[in-house]
Biotite code that builds the C-alpha atoms (Angstrom):
import biotite.structure as struc

atoms = struc.array([
    struc.Atom([1.174, 55.816, -160.431], chain_id="A", res_id=1, res_name="MET", atom_name="CA", element="C"),
    struc.Atom([4.470, 54.500, -159.286], chain_id="A", res_id=2, res_name="PRO", atom_name="CA", element="C"),
    struc.Atom([4.473, 51.288, -157.355], chain_id="A", res_id=3, res_name="SER", atom_name="CA", element="C"),
    struc.Atom([6.628, 50.942, -154.227], chain_id="A", res_id=4, res_name="LEU", atom_name="CA", element="C"),
    struc.Atom([8.332, 47.649, -153.651], chain_id="A", res_id=5, res_name="PRO", atom_name="CA", element="C"),
    struc.Atom([7.121, 46.209, -150.284], chain_id="A", res_id=6, res_name="VAL", atom_name="CA", element="C"),
    struc.Atom([8.336, 42.959, -148.884], chain_id="A", res_id=7, res_name="SER", atom_name="CA", element="C"),
    struc.Atom([5.919, 40.417, -147.628], chain_id="A", res_id=8, res_name="ARG", atom_name="CA", element="C"),
    struc.Atom([7.339, 40.568, -144.037], chain_id="A", res_id=9, res_name="ALA", atom_name="CA", element="C"),
    struc.Atom([6.999, 44.326, -144.024], chain_id="A", res_id=10, res_name="HIS", atom_name="CA", element="C"),
    struc.Atom([3.364, 44.098, -145.165], chain_id="A", res_id=11, res_name="ALA", atom_name="CA", element="C"),
    struc.Atom([2.562, 41.570, -142.387], chain_id="A", res_id=12, res_name="LEU", atom_name="CA", element="C"),
    struc.Atom([4.075, 43.827, -139.709], chain_id="A", res_id=13, res_name="VAL", atom_name="CA", element="C"),
    struc.Atom([2.050, 46.802, -140.957], chain_id="A", res_id=14, res_name="VAL", atom_name="CA", element="C"),
    struc.Atom([-1.147, 44.700, -141.140], chain_id="A", res_id=15, res_name="ALA", atom_name="CA", element="C"),
    struc.Atom([-0.557, 43.360, -137.589], chain_id="A", res_id=16, res_name="GLY", atom_name="CA", element="C"),
    struc.Atom([-0.016, 46.882, -136.267], chain_id="A", res_id=17, res_name="GLY", atom_name="CA", element="C"),
    struc.Atom([-3.228, 48.098, -137.899], chain_id="A", res_id=18, res_name="LEU", atom_name="CA", element="C"),
    struc.Atom([-5.116, 45.111, -136.471], chain_id="A", res_id=19, res_name="PHE", atom_name="CA", element="C"),
    struc.Atom([-3.757, 45.827, -132.982], chain_id="A", res_id=20, res_name="LEU", atom_name="CA", element="C"),
    struc.Atom([-4.702, 49.490, -133.344], chain_id="A", res_id=21, res_name="LEU", atom_name="CA", element="C"),
    struc.Atom([-8.269, 48.516, -134.329], chain_id="A", res_id=22, res_name="LEU", atom_name="CA", element="C"),
    struc.Atom([-8.587, 46.143, -131.355], chain_id="A", res_id=23, res_name="VAL", atom_name="CA", element="C"),
    struc.Atom([-7.410, 48.804, -128.869], chain_id="A", res_id=24, res_name="VAL", atom_name="CA", element="C"),
    struc.Atom([-9.682, 51.450, -130.416], chain_id="A", res_id=25, res_name="ALA", atom_name="CA", element="C"),
    struc.Atom([-12.662, 49.043, -130.316], chain_id="A", res_id=26, res_name="GLY", atom_name="CA", element="C"),
    struc.Atom([-12.136, 48.212, -126.640], chain_id="A", res_id=27, res_name="LYS", atom_name="CA", element="C"),
    struc.Atom([-11.770, 51.880, -125.774], chain_id="A", res_id=28, res_name="THR", atom_name="CA", element="C"),
    struc.Atom([-14.966, 52.847, -127.586], chain_id="A", res_id=29, res_name="LEU", atom_name="CA", element="C"),
    struc.Atom([-16.905, 49.861, -126.199], chain_id="A", res_id=30, res_name="ALA", atom_name="CA", element="C"),
    struc.Atom([-15.787, 50.699, -122.663], chain_id="A", res_id=31, res_name="GLY", atom_name="CA", element="C"),
    struc.Atom([-16.857, 54.337, -123.040], chain_id="A", res_id=32, res_name="ALA", atom_name="CA", element="C"),
    struc.Atom([-20.547, 53.313, -123.122], chain_id="A", res_id=33, res_name="GLY", atom_name="CA", element="C"),
    struc.Atom([-20.327, 51.305, -119.893], chain_id="A", res_id=34, res_name="ALA", atom_name="CA", element="C"),
    struc.Atom([-19.546, 53.200, -116.757], chain_id="A", res_id=35, res_name="SER", atom_name="CA", element="C"),
    struc.Atom([-16.325, 51.963, -115.304], chain_id="A", res_id=36, res_name="SER", atom_name="CA", element="C"),
    struc.Atom([-16.507, 54.347, -112.361], chain_id="A", res_id=37, res_name="VAL", atom_name="CA", element="C"),
    struc.Atom([-16.214, 52.624, -109.017], chain_id="A", res_id=38, res_name="GLU", atom_name="CA", element="C"),
    struc.Atom([-19.090, 53.272, -106.604], chain_id="A", res_id=39, res_name="PRO", atom_name="CA", element="C"),
    struc.Atom([-18.318, 55.765, -103.898], chain_id="A", res_id=40, res_name="VAL", atom_name="CA", element="C"),
    struc.Atom([-19.687, 55.322, -100.399], chain_id="A", res_id=41, res_name="GLU", atom_name="CA", element="C"),
    struc.Atom([-21.826, 58.166, -99.138], chain_id="A", res_id=42, res_name="ALA", atom_name="CA", element="C"),
    struc.Atom([-19.895, 60.233, -96.709], chain_id="A", res_id=43, res_name="LEU", atom_name="CA", element="C"),
    struc.Atom([-22.200, 60.490, -93.695], chain_id="A", res_id=44, res_name="VAL", atom_name="CA", element="C"),
    struc.Atom([-20.633, 62.010, -90.644], chain_id="A", res_id=45, res_name="PRO", atom_name="CA", element="C"),
    struc.Atom([-20.380, 59.509, -87.822], chain_id="A", res_id=46, res_name="ALA", atom_name="CA", element="C"),
    struc.Atom([-22.551, 60.471, -84.881], chain_id="A", res_id=47, res_name="PRO", atom_name="CA", element="C"),
    struc.Atom([-20.624, 61.733, -81.931], chain_id="A", res_id=48, res_name="SER", atom_name="CA", element="C"),
    struc.Atom([-20.529, 59.430, -78.898], chain_id="A", res_id=49, res_name="PRO", atom_name="CA", element="C"),
    struc.Atom([-22.513, 61.966, -76.892], chain_id="A", res_id=50, res_name="ALA", atom_name="CA", element="C"),
    struc.Atom([-25.529, 61.855, -79.234], chain_id="A", res_id=51, res_name="THR", atom_name="CA", element="C"),
    struc.Atom([-25.217, 58.380, -80.751], chain_id="A", res_id=52, res_name="ALA", atom_name="CA", element="C"),
    struc.Atom([-26.484, 56.423, -77.768], chain_id="A", res_id=53, res_name="ALA", atom_name="CA", element="C"),
    struc.Atom([-29.159, 58.844, -76.543], chain_id="A", res_id=54, res_name="ARG", atom_name="CA", element="C"),
    struc.Atom([-32.920, 58.658, -76.556], chain_id="A", res_id=55, res_name="LEU", atom_name="CA", element="C"),
    struc.Atom([-35.604, 61.082, -75.421], chain_id="A", res_id=56, res_name="VAL", atom_name="CA", element="C"),
    struc.Atom([-38.577, 59.925, -73.341], chain_id="A", res_id=57, res_name="VAL", atom_name="CA", element="C"),
    struc.Atom([-41.591, 61.786, -71.942], chain_id="A", res_id=58, res_name="HIS", atom_name="CA", element="C"),
    struc.Atom([-42.313, 60.914, -68.309], chain_id="A", res_id=59, res_name="VAL", atom_name="CA", element="C"),
    struc.Atom([-45.829, 61.813, -67.094], chain_id="A", res_id=60, res_name="THR", atom_name="CA", element="C"),
    struc.Atom([-48.272, 60.926, -64.360], chain_id="A", res_id=61, res_name="GLY", atom_name="CA", element="C"),
    struc.Atom([-47.547, 60.445, -60.670], chain_id="A", res_id=62, res_name="ALA", atom_name="CA", element="C"),
    struc.Atom([-43.898, 61.563, -60.716], chain_id="A", res_id=63, res_name="VAL", atom_name="CA", element="C"),
    struc.Atom([-42.233, 64.437, -58.891], chain_id="A", res_id=64, res_name="LEU", atom_name="CA", element="C"),
    struc.Atom([-40.871, 66.171, -62.007], chain_id="A", res_id=65, res_name="GLN", atom_name="CA", element="C"),
    struc.Atom([-42.734, 65.189, -65.194], chain_id="A", res_id=66, res_name="PRO", atom_name="CA", element="C"),
    struc.Atom([-41.142, 66.192, -68.486], chain_id="A", res_id=67, res_name="GLY", atom_name="CA", element="C"),
    struc.Atom([-38.748, 65.215, -71.281], chain_id="A", res_id=68, res_name="LEU", atom_name="CA", element="C"),
    struc.Atom([-35.566, 63.394, -70.347], chain_id="A", res_id=69, res_name="TYR", atom_name="CA", element="C"),
    struc.Atom([-32.502, 62.290, -72.321], chain_id="A", res_id=70, res_name="ARG", atom_name="CA", element="C"),
    struc.Atom([-31.326, 58.817, -71.371], chain_id="A", res_id=71, res_name="LEU", atom_name="CA", element="C"),
    struc.Atom([-28.687, 56.393, -72.610], chain_id="A", res_id=72, res_name="LYS", atom_name="CA", element="C"),
    struc.Atom([-29.628, 53.743, -75.156], chain_id="A", res_id=73, res_name="GLU", atom_name="CA", element="C"),
    struc.Atom([-30.642, 50.569, -73.334], chain_id="A", res_id=74, res_name="GLY", atom_name="CA", element="C"),
    struc.Atom([-32.189, 52.417, -70.372], chain_id="A", res_id=75, res_name="SER", atom_name="CA", element="C"),
    struc.Atom([-35.226, 51.005, -68.596], chain_id="A", res_id=76, res_name="ARG", atom_name="CA", element="C"),
    struc.Atom([-38.478, 52.522, -67.314], chain_id="A", res_id=77, res_name="VAL", atom_name="CA", element="C"),
    struc.Atom([-36.966, 52.535, -63.801], chain_id="A", res_id=78, res_name="ALA", atom_name="CA", element="C"),
    struc.Atom([-34.162, 54.802, -65.078], chain_id="A", res_id=79, res_name="ASP", atom_name="CA", element="C"),
    struc.Atom([-36.677, 57.255, -66.550], chain_id="A", res_id=80, res_name="ALA", atom_name="CA", element="C"),
    struc.Atom([-38.632, 57.262, -63.287], chain_id="A", res_id=81, res_name="LEU", atom_name="CA", element="C"),
    struc.Atom([-35.452, 58.016, -61.345], chain_id="A", res_id=82, res_name="ALA", atom_name="CA", element="C"),
    struc.Atom([-34.564, 60.903, -63.703], chain_id="A", res_id=83, res_name="ARG", atom_name="CA", element="C"),
    struc.Atom([-38.055, 62.348, -63.128], chain_id="A", res_id=84, res_name="ALA", atom_name="CA", element="C"),
    struc.Atom([-37.339, 62.617, -59.415], chain_id="A", res_id=85, res_name="GLY", atom_name="CA", element="C"),
    struc.Atom([-39.048, 59.383, -58.463], chain_id="A", res_id=86, res_name="GLY", atom_name="CA", element="C"),
    struc.Atom([-42.662, 58.472, -57.910], chain_id="A", res_id=87, res_name="ALA", atom_name="CA", element="C"),
    struc.Atom([-45.109, 60.445, -55.784], chain_id="A", res_id=88, res_name="THR", atom_name="CA", element="C"),
    struc.Atom([-46.703, 58.941, -52.677], chain_id="A", res_id=89, res_name="ALA", atom_name="CA", element="C"),
    struc.Atom([-49.864, 58.171, -54.641], chain_id="A", res_id=90, res_name="SER", atom_name="CA", element="C"),
    struc.Atom([-48.056, 56.464, -57.536], chain_id="A", res_id=91, res_name="ALA", atom_name="CA", element="C"),
    struc.Atom([-48.942, 52.882, -58.398], chain_id="A", res_id=92, res_name="ASP", atom_name="CA", element="C"),
    struc.Atom([-45.576, 51.595, -59.607], chain_id="A", res_id=93, res_name="THR", atom_name="CA", element="C"),
    struc.Atom([-46.831, 48.008, -59.452], chain_id="A", res_id=94, res_name="ALA", atom_name="CA", element="C"),
    struc.Atom([-49.021, 48.782, -62.487], chain_id="A", res_id=95, res_name="ALA", atom_name="CA", element="C"),
    struc.Atom([-45.934, 49.638, -64.580], chain_id="A", res_id=96, res_name="VAL", atom_name="CA", element="C"),
    struc.Atom([-43.228, 47.275, -65.811], chain_id="A", res_id=97, res_name="ASN", atom_name="CA", element="C"),
    struc.Atom([-40.167, 49.050, -64.435], chain_id="A", res_id=98, res_name="LEU", atom_name="CA", element="C"),
    struc.Atom([-37.839, 46.639, -66.254], chain_id="A", res_id=99, res_name="ALA", atom_name="CA", element="C"),
    struc.Atom([-39.234, 47.395, -69.725], chain_id="A", res_id=100, res_name="ALA", atom_name="CA", element="C"),
    struc.Atom([-36.644, 48.821, -72.156], chain_id="A", res_id=101, res_name="PRO", atom_name="CA", element="C"),
    struc.Atom([-37.185, 52.356, -73.413], chain_id="A", res_id=102, res_name="LEU", atom_name="CA", element="C"),
    struc.Atom([-37.370, 53.459, -77.042], chain_id="A", res_id=103, res_name="ALA", atom_name="CA", element="C"),
    struc.Atom([-36.733, 56.906, -78.482], chain_id="A", res_id=104, res_name="ASP", atom_name="CA", element="C"),
    struc.Atom([-39.872, 59.054, -78.409], chain_id="A", res_id=105, res_name="GLY", atom_name="CA", element="C"),
    struc.Atom([-41.630, 56.831, -75.886], chain_id="A", res_id=106, res_name="MET", atom_name="CA", element="C"),
    struc.Atom([-44.056, 58.191, -73.280], chain_id="A", res_id=107, res_name="GLN", atom_name="CA", element="C"),
    struc.Atom([-43.846, 56.647, -69.820], chain_id="A", res_id=108, res_name="VAL", atom_name="CA", element="C"),
    struc.Atom([-46.986, 57.235, -67.760], chain_id="A", res_id=109, res_name="SER", atom_name="CA", element="C"),
    struc.Atom([-46.983, 56.370, -64.054], chain_id="A", res_id=110, res_name="ILE", atom_name="CA", element="C"),
    struc.Atom([-50.577, 55.926, -62.821], chain_id="A", res_id=111, res_name="PRO", atom_name="CA", element="C"),
    struc.Atom([-51.911, 56.994, -59.423], chain_id="A", res_id=112, res_name="SER", atom_name="CA", element="C"),
    struc.Atom([-53.514, 54.584, -56.997], chain_id="A", res_id=113, res_name="ARG", atom_name="CA", element="C"),
    struc.Atom([-57.287, 54.958, -56.888], chain_id="A", res_id=114, res_name="VAL", atom_name="CA", element="C"),
    struc.Atom([-58.644, 55.691, -53.406], chain_id="A", res_id=115, res_name="ALA", atom_name="CA", element="C"),
    struc.Atom([-59.874, 52.448, -51.860], chain_id="A", res_id=116, res_name="GLY", atom_name="CA", element="C"),
    struc.Atom([-58.390, 50.204, -54.543], chain_id="A", res_id=117, res_name="ALA", atom_name="CA", element="C"),
    struc.Atom([-55.653, 48.830, -52.292], chain_id="A", res_id=118, res_name="ALA", atom_name="CA", element="C"),
    struc.Atom([-58.198, 47.553, -49.777], chain_id="A", res_id=119, res_name="GLY", atom_name="CA", element="C"),
    struc.Atom([-61.624, 48.420, -48.502], chain_id="A", res_id=120, res_name="THR", atom_name="CA", element="C"),
    struc.Atom([-62.738, 49.196, -44.999], chain_id="A", res_id=121, res_name="ALA", atom_name="CA", element="C"),
    struc.Atom([-64.608, 46.517, -43.095], chain_id="A", res_id=122, res_name="ALA", atom_name="CA", element="C"),
    struc.Atom([-68.235, 46.342, -44.108], chain_id="A", res_id=123, res_name="GLY", atom_name="CA", element="C"),
    struc.Atom([-67.752, 48.265, -47.384], chain_id="A", res_id=124, res_name="GLU", atom_name="CA", element="C"),
    struc.Atom([-68.424, 46.625, -50.675], chain_id="A", res_id=125, res_name="ALA", atom_name="CA", element="C"),
    struc.Atom([-66.265, 47.412, -53.679], chain_id="A", res_id=126, res_name="THR", atom_name="CA", element="C"),
    struc.Atom([-67.782, 48.700, -56.890], chain_id="A", res_id=127, res_name="GLY", atom_name="CA", element="C"),
    struc.Atom([-67.177, 45.321, -58.498], chain_id="A", res_id=128, res_name="ALA", atom_name="CA", element="C"),
    struc.Atom([-69.014, 43.521, -55.697], chain_id="A", res_id=129, res_name="ALA", atom_name="CA", element="C"),
    struc.Atom([-72.000, 45.825, -56.079], chain_id="A", res_id=130, res_name="LYS", atom_name="CA", element="C"),
    struc.Atom([-72.163, 45.012, -59.788], chain_id="A", res_id=131, res_name="LEU", atom_name="CA", element="C"),
    struc.Atom([-71.552, 41.285, -59.420], chain_id="A", res_id=132, res_name="ALA", atom_name="CA", element="C"),
    struc.Atom([-73.571, 39.370, -61.993], chain_id="A", res_id=133, res_name="PRO", atom_name="CA", element="C"),
    struc.Atom([-76.720, 37.710, -60.736], chain_id="A", res_id=134, res_name="LEU", atom_name="CA", element="C"),
    struc.Atom([-77.305, 34.017, -61.274], chain_id="A", res_id=135, res_name="ARG", atom_name="CA", element="C"),
    struc.Atom([-80.496, 33.639, -63.193], chain_id="A", res_id=136, res_name="VAL", atom_name="CA", element="C"),
    struc.Atom([-81.961, 30.374, -64.364], chain_id="A", res_id=137, res_name="SER", atom_name="CA", element="C"),
    struc.Atom([-82.983, 30.823, -67.971], chain_id="A", res_id=138, res_name="LEU", atom_name="CA", element="C"),
    struc.Atom([-85.603, 28.101, -67.581], chain_id="A", res_id=139, res_name="ASN", atom_name="CA", element="C"),
    struc.Atom([-87.291, 29.613, -64.497], chain_id="A", res_id=140, res_name="ALA", atom_name="CA", element="C"),
    struc.Atom([-86.759, 33.385, -64.994], chain_id="A", res_id=141, res_name="ALA", atom_name="CA", element="C"),
    struc.Atom([-89.457, 35.762, -66.130], chain_id="A", res_id=142, res_name="ASP", atom_name="CA", element="C"),
    struc.Atom([-89.044, 38.731, -68.496], chain_id="A", res_id=143, res_name="VAL", atom_name="CA", element="C"),
    struc.Atom([-88.354, 41.206, -65.652], chain_id="A", res_id=144, res_name="ALA", atom_name="CA", element="C"),
    struc.Atom([-85.472, 39.125, -64.236], chain_id="A", res_id=145, res_name="GLU", atom_name="CA", element="C"),
    struc.Atom([-83.901, 38.591, -67.648], chain_id="A", res_id=146, res_name="LEU", atom_name="CA", element="C"),
    struc.Atom([-84.231, 42.287, -68.475], chain_id="A", res_id=147, res_name="ASP", atom_name="CA", element="C"),
    struc.Atom([-81.981, 43.133, -65.479], chain_id="A", res_id=148, res_name="GLU", atom_name="CA", element="C"),
    struc.Atom([-79.077, 41.147, -66.938], chain_id="A", res_id=149, res_name="LEU", atom_name="CA", element="C"),
    struc.Atom([-76.374, 43.189, -68.698], chain_id="A", res_id=150, res_name="PRO", atom_name="CA", element="C"),
    struc.Atom([-76.733, 43.028, -72.462], chain_id="A", res_id=151, res_name="GLY", atom_name="CA", element="C"),
    struc.Atom([-80.271, 41.658, -72.326], chain_id="A", res_id=152, res_name="VAL", atom_name="CA", element="C"),
    struc.Atom([-83.037, 44.060, -73.214], chain_id="A", res_id=153, res_name="GLY", atom_name="CA", element="C"),
    struc.Atom([-86.795, 43.604, -73.174], chain_id="A", res_id=154, res_name="PRO", atom_name="CA", element="C"),
    struc.Atom([-86.916, 42.195, -76.712], chain_id="A", res_id=155, res_name="VAL", atom_name="CA", element="C"),
    struc.Atom([-84.218, 39.604, -76.042], chain_id="A", res_id=156, res_name="THR", atom_name="CA", element="C"),
    struc.Atom([-85.854, 38.698, -72.720], chain_id="A", res_id=157, res_name="ALA", atom_name="CA", element="C"),
    struc.Atom([-89.159, 38.116, -74.547], chain_id="A", res_id=158, res_name="GLN", atom_name="CA", element="C"),
    struc.Atom([-87.399, 35.850, -77.072], chain_id="A", res_id=159, res_name="LYS", atom_name="CA", element="C"),
    struc.Atom([-85.799, 33.813, -74.274], chain_id="A", res_id=160, res_name="ILE", atom_name="CA", element="C"),
    struc.Atom([-89.063, 33.331, -72.361], chain_id="A", res_id=161, res_name="VAL", atom_name="CA", element="C"),
    struc.Atom([-91.187, 32.427, -75.392], chain_id="A", res_id=162, res_name="PHE", atom_name="CA", element="C"),
])
């Protein structure tokens, strides 16, 4: 086998080139295992201004036109009541917080006034007055008086007396 004369400088240049080639190949192969792909944001279409700030509420009860209504985001119960044509003559709007903010899918129910709840005629007793609790002395009452108290039955009355 013939031997080729190679100078020492030439051999160092070739060895350096091979080393550089190995380093570049190693980095390329090592980088192939790790994903160097940049994350991509999901392309979600922006909601149109007409539908972005809308909510749907169900207005029921003592209103002129009950039903589903589309309102702007940030609307209040009073706005929903106005969209439903307003309250009927028998509506009890004092029982509803008209300043409460609405949420999408919410049901707004406007109650009716109960006959006689606003005030009673002279001489009439309200249902609450008829059922007013009696004052009973536990020390002096007998079984019959204790049995008339709400939540006290004959067995409990017997236990209290004896």
